Steps between C-alpha positions, in 0.01 A plus 500: 500500500198594699650374814814694448293818441311422830820462692666819366179705587492346846863579560506844325478709821822349646771637251318832477489518884883451522564736201283771655703502829816567310365779268422858579606854450720486806781252412572247762773229414360151462707374807368780714130411407557140627670647810217726564241231495698320773604810707851533403505814268543856581203698650439684170487184303282322742246795488498492124456123469302395795295809571442634143542226237381194681155631616446650159586172325260319724227741454534487131473112515188540711326760287578317166361171644190671637406682180579202274302243694216759551481557117496127412226435762283787381533392130372169583218611728396759252568282204656793335872505382498882513430516865757607756501697828598806291244456231211406744547823702634320802840683483328845479275423789767363719729804413214742602454313830872495573534872405197594708658322796825671457356856468164526683437202727662472848853374508379194707278382205704238317573583126455142397150477645402810314647383179338163548145638566510746197648247273216258595252772448650581156447134385153497644410803304645365177298177547191687571521716189589202278241251635183440304268258654694181615784562257805730492592551125880497447527804280261696740727412790799665331305800426366516845852462636591819281218690644585399855861580455394851360281564801770424756755683307276810513457450870868476527546808318270683743696361789826629350330843451407518860839370627746721673760603221785394735367137497368496137828432351544178694149385402561567126836327511339203684221484237761442223590168663825474656709289749725794572368527866526130580603403844445223743192663650344473149584143463362411838178686423409298191677168529216329699197627290673430170647155597160416662306597187754305285461200702124516466518528114769220482278251708194578304673538153338176352156662542606774251490236228133433578410867531659589172256269332192708600242527770267235345781239465646564841147461666454186301792328704370632821707800564377791687588762242424825680690389814807388299499816293473714808789319664719560203391859465574576874833320499609683165376830647695448821820414328480776242391769747773416743752518215366837386501633845882480537616579133215696340342403156720256303270430196502224248683228700185312569409502145824417329637228722203264491490514141868449451502191726179378339672511157791299635340225696125507423165589681507241782470713814662229713815573336435854366445670841814382678692603192343840501607552860858411428530663153309803609728556787804462274348735239439766753839471656664517153301815416592675823868410471485654151318803638761570771812424287399653164569862617649666806146589609237248632279477221145390605450153406129566399630691201698204374222247555247736321727552205537125463132431573329740247629323185437162669142587569457622141636182357283295739193701398572431144577130564162444678311735276353675804318190600486297807666200640688280245 
């Protein structure tokens, strides 16, 4: 049964990828969708399928994989099941960096670089606040993440207050989390950093099993704990910040998906991390497809993910009794 679940999770993006190309507020006959992919449809249908739907679908897959893998890695590194890029303040920091680049920094300054730097700063601040001596208590880390997220949210509010009103609406809509402005330029901007970060996490995934045991146990088997933690934090920050820089804040995906996969296949990160990548991509694509089909308007995907994530977080908090790694 477990093997069947593993195969289904691995293959889950494929049927959703196909379905997403055929679904949308603008109706395109199924035959014309296939023709558009191979250059045989009308100009209008080619634009809808190739220039609008296809980059949006690919971006949703990349973002879902990035956030889910980052969440799984950070939960193991921090030994805390309640940690995610959103909870740890990484999302707020990266969002502030991206918004800062979009509004005040020169146009030549890459949005992804600004998001990465401030996302990394947010994680560093949370670690600094939570750390006591040589240890980082699990509950303290969650509370430090809340403090860090509040800090960067306040800075983001100041930035919005200072932004030209003509540009403010675009920033506010972007912060809700949406793939509505997806294009091929967005895909090209993040595909290398996201895929690169995912490859690093995938190749090192077995080390997460050791890190999740604790610093003393990891050192006892000869592992350089700080170097490995740093590698996973940088890779997770790069993946998450790149995702946030193109779609805004999409919360709770990095918390929900690793726990769902862990409940289905167990805690072994050699299996867990690859499945988080594939199922996270499928989950994000399913949510985005729902967001663009549920109404005639392009509902921000961040709203749906948050509505799903809040009760899940409440359930998880009750299940773990607010404690640490289980």
